[in-house]
C-alpha positions in Angstrom: 42.9 59.9 -19.8 43.9 57.2 -17.3 41.2 58.4 -15.0 38.6 57.8 -17.8 40.0 54.3 -18.4 39.7 53.5 -14.7 36.1 54.9 -14.5 35.2 53.0 -17.7 36.8 49.8 -16.4 35.0 50.2 -13.1 31.7 50.6 -14.8 32.3 47.5 -16.9 33.2 45.6 -13.7 30.0 46.9 -12.0 27.9 45.9 -15.0 29.4 42.4 -15.2 29.0 42.0 -11.4 25.4 43.2 -11.6 24.7 41.0 -14.5 26.3 38.0 -12.7 24.3 38.8 -9.6 21.1 39.1 -11.6 21.8 35.8 -13.4 22.5 34.1 -10.0 19.2 35.4 -8.6 17.3 34.3 -11.8 19.0 30.8 -11.7 18.3 30.3 -8.0 14.7 31.2 -8.5 14.4 28.9 -11.6 16.0 26.0 -9.6 13.5 26.6 -6.7 10.6 26.7 -9.1 11.7 23.5 -10.8 12.2 21.8 -7.4 8.7 22.9 -6.4 7.2 21.7 -9.7 8.9 18.3 -9.1 7.5 18.2 -5.5 4.1 19.1 -6.8 4.3 16.3 -9.5 5.4 13.8 -6.9 2.6 14.9 -4.6 0.0 14.5 -7.4 1.3 11.1 -8.3 1.3 10.0 -4.7 -2.3 11.3 -4.1 -3.5 9.5 -7.3 -1.8 6.2 -6.3 -2.9 6.6 -2.7 -6.5 6.7 -3.7 -6.1 3.7 -6.0 -4.3 1.8 -3.2 -7.0 2.6 -0.7 -9.7 1.3 -2.9 -7.8 -1.9 -3.8 -6.8 -2.5 -0.2 -10.4 -2.2 0.9 -11.5 -4.7 -1.7 -8.6 -7.0 -0.9 -9.3 -6.8 2.9 -13.0 -7.5 2.4 -12.3 -10.5 0.2 -9.7 -11.8 2.7 -12.2 -11.3 5.5 -14.8 -13.4 3.6 -12.2 -16.2 3.0 -11.1 -16.1 6.6 -14.6 -16.3 7.8 -15.3 -19.3 5.5 -12.2 -21.1 6.9 -13.4 -20.5 10.4 -16.9 -21.7 9.6 -15.6 -24.8 7.8 -13.2 -25.6 10.7 -16.0 -25.1 13.2 -18.5 -27.2 11.3 -16.0 -30.0 10.7 -15.4 -30.3 14.4 -18.7 -29.7 16.0 -21.4 -30.6 13.5 -22.4 -34.3 13.7 -22.4 -34.6 9.9 -19.3 -32.4 9.5 -19.2 -30.0 6.6 -19.9 -30.3 2.9 -17.2 -28.9 0.5 -17.7 -29.4 -3.3 -20.3 -32.1 -2.7 -18.2 -34.1 -0.2 -18.7 -34.5 3.5 -15.8 -33.9 5.9 -15.6 -34.4 9.6 -11.8 -34.0 9.7 -11.1 -30.2 9.8 -7.7 -30.5 8.1 -9.2 -32.3 5.2 -12.1 -29.9 5.1 -9.9 -26.9 5.0 -7.6 -28.5 2.4 -10.7 -29.2 0.3 -11.9 -25.6 0.6 -8.5 -24.3 -0.4 -8.4 -26.7 -3.3 -11.8 -25.4 -4.4 -10.4 -21.9 -4.3 -7.4 -22.9 -6.4 -9.6 -24.6 -8.9 -12.0 -21.7 -9.2 -9.1 -19.2 -9.6 -10.0 -17.4 -6.3 -6.4 -17.7 -5.0 -5.0 -16.6 -8.3 -7.2 -13.5 -8.3 -6.2 -12.7 -4.7 -2.5 -13.1 -5.6 -3.1 -10.7 -8.5 -4.7 -8.2 -6.1 -1.9 -8.5 -3.7 0.6 -7.9 -6.5 -1.4 -4.7 -7.4 -1.1 -3.6 -3.8 2.6 -4.3 -3.7 3.2 -2.4 -7.0 1.1 0.6 -5.7 2.9 0.6 -2.4 6.2 0.6 -4.3 5.0 3.6 -6.4 4.0 5.4 -3.2 7.5 4.8 -1.9 9.0 6.6 -4.9 6.8 9.7 -4.4 7.0 10.3 -0.7 7.4 13.9 0.3 7.4 15.6 3.7 3.7 16.5 3.1 2.6 12.9 2.5 5.0 10.9 4.7 2.2 10.2 7.3 0.0 8.8 4.6 2.8 6.6 3.3 3.2 5.2 6.9 -0.6 4.5 6.9 -0.3 2.7 3.5 2.6 0.7 4.7 0.6 -0.5 7.7 -2.3 -1.4 5.5 -0.1 -3.3 3.1 1.7 -5.2 5.9 -1.6 -6.2 7.6 -3.1 -7.1 4.2 -0.3 -9.5 3.5 -0.4 -11.0 7.0 -4.2 -11.5 7.0 -4.0 -13.1 3.5 -1.2 -15.4 4.6 -3.3 -16.6 7.5 -5.9 -17.6 4.9 -3.4 -19.4 2.8 -1.8 -21.2 5.8 -4.2 -21.4 8.7 -2.6 -23.1 11.7 -2.9 -23.6 15.4 -6.1 -24.6 17.1 -9.6 -23.5 16.0 -9.7 -21.0 18.8 -6.2 -19.7 18.1 -6.9 -19.3 14.4 -10.3 -17.7 15.1 -8.8 -15.2 17.6 -5.8 -14.5 15.3 -7.9 -13.9 12.2 -10.4 -11.7 14.1 -7.6 -9.7 15.5 -6.0 -9.2 12.1 -9.4 -8.4 10.6 -10.0 -5.7 13.3 -6.5 -4.3 12.9 -6.8 -4.1 9.1 -10.3 -2.6 9.3 -9.0 0.1 11.7 -6.0 0.8 9.4 -8.3 1.0 6.4 -10.4 3.5 8.3 -7.3 5.5 9.2 -6.1 5.5 5.5 -9.4 7.2 4.5 -9.1 10.0 7.1 
């Protein structure tokens, strides 16, 4: 009779242990599936934001390039054209006043405000990307960070041009080239 109790008790222990082991395997598998689902969701969010970021950065870079080229042109013409340069119907032969007038026209037309909004969009997208980085997309995050950094630097050179004409021209061309290359890299 004691033998039956021991056998019956042993079977119950084996059943409980087997059930516990089965539950542990199920739980571990469920946790792994949930973790993979979370990674997949982060990857999808990252990819969607990355595509938006790339498009916005391209537009922002192109607009910044146009503004930088205009500054360089106004600066050049104010110095080397006999009649200077005309901004908003006024003639300027002093490059500082000409650039100031150009920037004032951009403020008045809302161009600077629109560029600030676009830069805010890039900042927000870059922040969203930072929240969804996985091992799989870490390289793309680095590419986006480079584009964002160069975009800010290039735009700041438009907001606050300084140095000599040659220095500014070389600096803006260098930034334009670096940003163009980084934008090409982001689309690879």
